[in-house]
C-alpha positions, 0 to 999 in steps of 0.5 A: 273542794269540787269541780263544777257538776250537774245538779244532784238528785235526792238520794235515798238510803237503803238497808245494809247490815254490813254498814250498820255493823261498821257504824257500831265499830266506828262509834268506838273509834269516834268516842276515843277521838273525843266525839261526845256521846250526845253528838255521836248518837243522833248523827249515827242513828240518822246516818243511812247507807247511800248506794248512789254515793258509791256509784258516783265515786266509782264513775268520777272518771267515766267521761273525759272532757276536752279543754274546750268543753271544760272552759266553754261549756262548763266553767266560763259560759256566758251564763256563768259570767253574767250570773257572776257579775250580778252576784258580785254586784249584790255582795260588793261591799262584803267582797271588798271587805274580804279582799281588804282583809285577806288580800284576795281580789273580789273577782277571784273569790267570786270565780271560786264561788261560781265554779264551786256552787254556781254562786250558792245556787247548787250547794248540795243537799245530801246529808254529809254524815250519811255520805261520808259514813257510806264512803268510809264504810265502802273502803276505796278511800276509807281512811280518808273519808273516816277522817272527814267524818270525824271532822264533820262530827267535830263541826257539830260538836263545836256548834257551827251548824246543826245536824239537819243543816250539815249537807253538801255534795255526794263527797262531803264538800259543803257550803257555798265554796264546797269545803270538805270537813278537814279544810273547814276545820283548818281554814273556815272563818267567822267573818260576820262575827256571830260566833259561828263559821257558817258556810251553809247559810244563805248569806255567803259572807263566811263562806267567801271569807273562808275561801279567801283565807284559804287562798291567802294561806296558800300564798296568794299575792294580791295584784298579781295574775294567775297567768296570762295567755301567750303566743308561741313562735313557730318551731317552739320547743314544747318540751319546755312546757309544764309546771315542773319547768320554771323560768324567768319571764325574760327567758320565755321572751328570749325564746320568742314567747309573746302575749296574745297581742304580740307584746312582751309578757309582763314579769310577775316573777318565776313562771312556767309555760302551760299547754293544757290543750296540747302544743297547738292549743291555747298557751299560758305563762303561769305564776305563783297564784296558779299554784295557790289555786291548785291547792284549792283543787288539784286540776289544771283545768279547774285553775284555768277555769277559775282564773279565766272566769275571774278575768272575764268578771273584770271585763277581759276577753275570751281565750284567743288560742285555737281549741283542739278537737277530741280523739274523734276529730270533733269539736264541742260544736260538732258533737252538739250538732251530732246529738241534735241531728241524731235526735231529729232523726228519731235517735234521742240522745237525751240532751245536746251538751256535747258529752258522748255518754251512754245515751248518745252512745246508745243513740249512735248504735241504734242509728248505725244498726238501722243503716246497716253500718258497723255498730261501734257506738262511737262518734266520728266525722264521717257519721256527722257528715252522713247525718248532715246529708240526710237531714 
């Protein structure tokens, strides 16, 4: 499963003799693993080396998003909320039937769908066999991706989809809910009853049911929250926070923890306190369902994104705690303003998304050089104030 990402541009394979030699070696291993020749031959003959896949794998951690960025600019934007409500309305009968069978609320399933593929609009169009073979050959996580490649070939062998249709993200996550092949093998379901577990079809029914089946198997409990936002008292010992520290809700209440309206925190069983944005940022008491979502994607930001989006789809309000600035002392709105002002001054950042990536850094360096400043390429509040003054 993946986190939300930008639209992926087409990738072109490049000749690579070493990759071709690796495919020849892999062919023998695949045959020993039970992959039929009539499946293996066309799959490997059509698999090309994709250098852009390797590049994306290498730069996954290049940019660090703040909690504010992730929640307000990616996971739970006004656009994603409105699109989610529309998607939920279009597929309400299917979602309620899935909820009834698997015990996972329609809003939660919709939120997962929203973060994984923007409600099916960004399922990925990269040939899965090429992407997985490239990553298996590359070797950084070779054994893992070879296991995914074998699982993808078994999907073809079972007849759930065709080679042409087996497409997804650069890392081999596929369909509306971005299942990797081994997860697909274990948890995908044929909800429509047509004999295929088709998570790639325009009809999202199988994919949404598969996500619900996965969460159900991971221990999701219907009718219980993933977590609730809370307020901490002055002087609270924040060393008590973290998923490794589990307490009864009554203990948190005894320490002065209250819900955001000042009332008692509802008791939904053993809980932990989470401070994803540091001791001064928003605080959450989390429950068992948080752990189930963590099995889908092992990122606290992602889980809060899914949980909060599902809450917004139910009509609940935004997070009330104060998001904290980044290491430069800037909030998302500050960085966006910085980008706008640089571009207006003729130093183009190629976008106003609040991410200080290579384009923004180059624009900052050019601006600093033009003004005789120390050239760092880094944002700062002083730089923002200078740009404001000259605007």
